[in-house]
N, C-alpha and C positions, 0 to 999 in steps of 0.2 A: 464170377471169377473178375469181371472188370473194376470191383471193390477190393477185392482182396487183393488183387498187386497194386493200384493206385496206393493202396495204406500200406504196406510192403516199401512198396519203393519209396514212399516216404521219411518209413520208420529208416530204411539206409542211408539216407540220406541225413539224418540225422547227425551221426555216424564222422560225419565231416565236417569240418574245421571250416572257416573262413578262407577266402584264397583255393581252395582244395585242400587242405591240413590236411591230411589222418591225428587227429591226434589223437584216437584213441588208443589207435597201435605207436606212435609214434612219439605223442608227446607234444614237448615242443620244440622234438625234432634232436635230431646226434650230429648236424653240423651247426659251425660257428654262421655261414650266411647259406647256402641252401641245400636240397638231397641232391647230391652228382654223381654219377660216378665216375666218368671218363675224364681223369688226371687233371688236364688239360684247363677243362673248363672249372673243378671245382677250385688250382689254383688260379685264375684268373679272379675267381668268384670272390676268391680269401683275400685278393690282394684288394678288390672291393669293400669289402666289409674293413677292413682294416685303416683302407684309405677316410670309410665314412667314418672310422673311432677317428682316428685322426681328424676329421676336418671337425666334431661334434667336441671333441676337447680341446678348442683353438689354436690345434697344433700346423702346421703345413702340410695339407693334403693335394693332390693332381686328382681325379677322381670323371672318366672323361670315356663316352664309347668308340671313340675312336684313338684316345691313346693309353696310355698302361697305368690303370688308377695303381695306389702307392702312395707308403706314409712318404715325407722325404722327412724321415730319419734314419742314419744310418741304420745296420740290417742288422750289427754286434755292436757292441759297448757304445749303447747310447741310454743314458737312463729315464730317455723322455718313454722309451715302454712302457715303464712302470706307470703315466698319466695316460696311455691306451688302453693299459689292463686293466685301469679305477672306472671309466670310460663303457669296458667293456662286459662288466660286472652292473655297472645301469642299466644295458642294452637288455640283457639276462634279465635283469632282474623286469624290468617289459615285460617283457616274453611269458615271463615264469609266475608274473600275476595274471597276467591273459587269461593262460594253460588253468591255473588254476580258481581264478569265475568263472571259467569253460567246463569244470569237474562239477564243483559247485550244485550250475547249474543242468548238468545231464542226470549228478544224484534228484534233485529236484523235482526232475520234469521226467521221472517213471511214472511215480503215483498218475501225476493228470493222462499218461498216456494207455495207464492199464484200461482207468475209469473208463476215456474217450475210444479204448475197443470195447469197452462191456455195453457201456452206451450203443455203440452203433452195432454192436450183437446185439443187441437187444427189437431195438430196434429194425433190425434187415430181418431177423425169424419171423417179427410179427406180422413184417409189410406182407411175406413169402406166405403168411399162413393168411393172413385177408386174403392172399389174390390166387387161396386156393391151391399152392407152388408140392410141386409131391413129394412123398418123404426123402424118396433118393436124395431132390434137391437141396431138402433144410438138409438129413444130411452132413454133403457137400461144404453149404454155407458154413455149419457147427465146425467139421475139421478145419477149415479156413479159417477159422476165428482162434479157433484153439491152437495152428502152426502160426499167427501172428501176437498172439499171448506170449507160447514160449519163445519165441523169433524177439520180443522183447526184453524179457527175466534173462536170457542169454547171453545177450548184448551188456545187460545193467550185471553179468556174476561177475566181471572182473574186478579183482580184489579192492581199487582206485573207486567204483564205485558205491560199493557194496560197505566200504569204512566211514564211518560217519566222515563229513567238509570238514568240523573241526582239525577232526585227529590228524586229517591229511596234511590242510595250514596251515596248525603247529610247527610240524615232523618237519615242512620247507621251509618255513619262517626261520623257525632256530637254527635250522642249521647253514641256512644263507646268513645270519648271523653272528653264528662261530665260527663261519669262515672266513669271515670280513675279518674279525678281531684276530683269529690266530694269524690274518695278514700284514696286522699292524705288530701284534705281540711279537712275532716273528722277525719283523723286519726286513718283508720277503726284499731280496734285490733281482729283480727284470730287468736287463738292459739291454736287451737282441727276440730278433722273433717270434723262434724256435720259444723259450721260458717265454714266451705273452701269451700265446694259442694257448699251451700246456698249460698254465695258471688258471685261464677262460675254460681251454675245456676241462677242468675239474668240478670249476665255478658251475658250469653250464647240468656237469650231469648230477647235479644235485638234485637237480627238476625232474628227469627221464623219468619217465614210470618205471620201468623194472629200477630204478634206484629209491625211487616211494616203496614202492612195495616193499624191496628188502632190507631198509632202515624199518618198517612196520612192525615186520618179521623180528629183525631185530632187536628196537626196544620189547616188546611182547615176549623174545622168546628170554634176553639176557634181563631184562625186568628183575622176569617172573625170580631170575635167580639171585636175586641182587647182583648183579655186575651192570659198572655202567660200561656203554658203546665204548670206543677207543678208535683212534685210524689203527689197532692192531686186531681188534676182534669185528671190527665193520668196516665198510668201503666207503666211509667218509674219511676222507685222507684227509691231514691240513697242508696248508701250499710249501712246499717247499721249492727253493729255489739256488737261495744262497743271500747272505746276510747284509743289508745298509744300514750307515747310522742313520739320527737324527738330526737337525741342528739343534745346539745349544742354549739356543732362544726363541724361540719359535717361528725363527726362517728357514729357507729352502731344503727341500734335502738334500742328502748329499751321499753320491753311491761311493767306495772308495774299489779302487785295484793297480794292481802299477805302473799303469798305460796311464793311468789320468791323473793330471795334474791333479795339489789342491789347493784351492784357491776359499779365503776364507771371509765368508757373505756378509758385507761391510754394517748390513741390518741389526745384525747378533749382538747386541750392548757387552763389554767387554769383561763388566760387572756380572753378565752370565754363564764365561766360562768355568771351568776349571778351575780352583783354585793351584799353583803349581805347572799346568801345560807349558809345554817350551815349547811346541812343535806344531806346525799346521794341521795334522791328525788330533793330536791330543787337544787342539784350544775348540773342536767339534763334534766331541765325544761329549756323551751324555753319560748322568753320574752312576745314574742304574746302569748302566754300561761298565762305568770305573769299579763299583758295588761286584760284577760280576768275577772284572778283572782281579781283582782284589784276593774275595774271595775262591779264586782258582791256583790264586797264591797262595795261599799260604797262609790270606793274615786273618787273625783269628777276630779282632773288630777294625772293621773298613772303615776308610774315612772321607768325606768329601772330595779329596785335594790327593795329589801329589808329591805326600810325602817318602821318607826317607826309606821306610819299607817298602815303599809299593817300587822304590825308585830300587832296590837290593832284589826284590822279587823277579824285577821283569829283563833286569842281569844278567837273573842263573838260571833262569826259562831260556834264554837268548843265548847264555850259552851251551846249553843241555839239549833241547830241543828245537830254535830256531834253526833251520836250515834256506833261507834264504837270502841270507847275505852278512851283510856284518854283525858283530856283536856291538851290545849299546843298552841300557837301562832307559830312554827315550822311543817311542812308537812313533814309527812313519808312514805311510800309505802303504809296506811292506808289511812290517812285526806289527802294525797296528791290527785291520783284519787276524791277520794268519794270530795272536792272542785272543782275540776277541771268536774268532768260531771254534777254538781248543778251549777256551774258557764257557759256553753254553752247554747248561745241563753238567756243572763239574767241578763240582766244591771239594776244595780238600778236606782233609776228618784232619781239622785242628787240635782235638782231643790227642792227636799223634806226629803230627809234625810241625813244625813249627815254620819252617820254610820252602819257596818250590825246589832248592838239590835235598830237600830227603824226601818229599814225596817224590818226584823223578823216581830215585834210589830203589828204595825201599814200597811204599805204598803200591806194587803190588810183582814183589818178591819177598815172602816174607823171610825163608830161608838167606836170603844177601842179609837182611836187617840181621838175625839172630846171630848170624857168624862175625858179623862188624860189630855187632856189641861185643861178645865174645870176647874182640880181640882189643877191645877198650878197658873191659874187665882182667884182662895179664896185663897191657900196657900201665893200668895201674896196679896191679897186685892185689887186686879183689880177688879175694874162695870164692866168691859167689857165682855160682855157674847157671843162676835158675832163670837169668832176668836174657830176656830175649828182643823185647821193646825199647827204640834208639829216647822216647819222655820217664824209660825207666833210670840213666844213669845219664841226666839231664846232671849233675853235681860233677858226676864222675868230667865229662867232657872240658868244663870247664877248670877243674882243677890238671887235666894233665897240659891243656894251651897255656898254666900260663907255671907249667914246670919245667925245672930247669935243662930237658932233655928239649923242649919247642922253643926256649929264650928266646933263636935268634928268629922262628917263623914268626911274617907279619899275617895274622889271620881278621886282621876285622875290613867289615867293610862296613860301612856305615845304613844304618837297619838291620841291620843281623846281632845280636847277641853274641853273648860268647857261647853257652850253654847249648848255639846251635852246631850242626853237623856243612861244612862246607866242602867245598870241592877241597880245597888245598889238606884237608884235614884229616878227610877222608883218606887221600891217596896215602899220606903218613901214617894212618893211625890199618892201614887195612893192612891184615898179612899177604 
């Protein structure tokens, strides 16, 4: 019985990781710092955690057992929280790698442990037979070793310990890579501590046992149906906090808000700035971001510069959709982030509309578009009532603007052609 208890105790201790961490139940842990239930203690530990991240990232920090431990960052509206998040991801990667290594070791240890149990069982029953032990004693010993063997089987019955290690590693490492790639692609803006904690918890979740098991099931279930896992059908959410814009020529990244003054990074070469950029905000806009804006404004052939069509599109957007201040064809620290946010994944159907006003007026209201088209047909004296789309009456729009009825009206907007609908033309033609 002493032998049984010794072996069972040894197997139980195997389930615990370094420093008392229960890796089997908790993985790398659901808390950023340490598992604590008391809110005051947890807050103090999180302060220390962020302070150490600041210190590792080269930012001012105070880590002391006697004084308050914290980052020397403003709790809100400080773009340096993005650096803390980047360092936090590195810290989580370190702990996650240790966890994956532990999982692999546990999987590999099952066979040797079972083999050792079998060897000890054979040796024990052999010794007891030579010692002329009773049948009852042999039966008890056999039952004890059966229990130990079943305990090992039950311990390793969790999905994480049954699945091939390469599968687990592949899923976790790829999700970590994708999270970081989405973080860069979506240009996540992190300017305060709550956002930083949310992003780090989202990244940490990728390496928790329940998340890994859920992803294994997702990939097998969805994959069998030919469906790719996405943020909508799985637990893998892409990071979401806000938008930021990188520097134009490889300098520092900039975060833009209405309360933060914009400065030009002197290390950015002037020839790397977008052609025609007029404001400090525009001079740090990246070309791919300008393309998104132009596609949003219904410019069918985007160019890498602020030309007349782009200026006209910004003006029409500013007149009709911007609610943050004065109307202008230039982008500043208010209009810039607003139009970039609106342009994200929101391209215009240029087969139907040639400027932003047409999109604004008709894209989501087919009935209004059809009514307007009928008004143009009526004023043009056309008997054709079958047309319902603006792109079907371009020639009539041009003819009406050139007609005697509107000879005293100035429809001209630089960058807008004569066959396009503008606010003035719409107001004059609509019934």
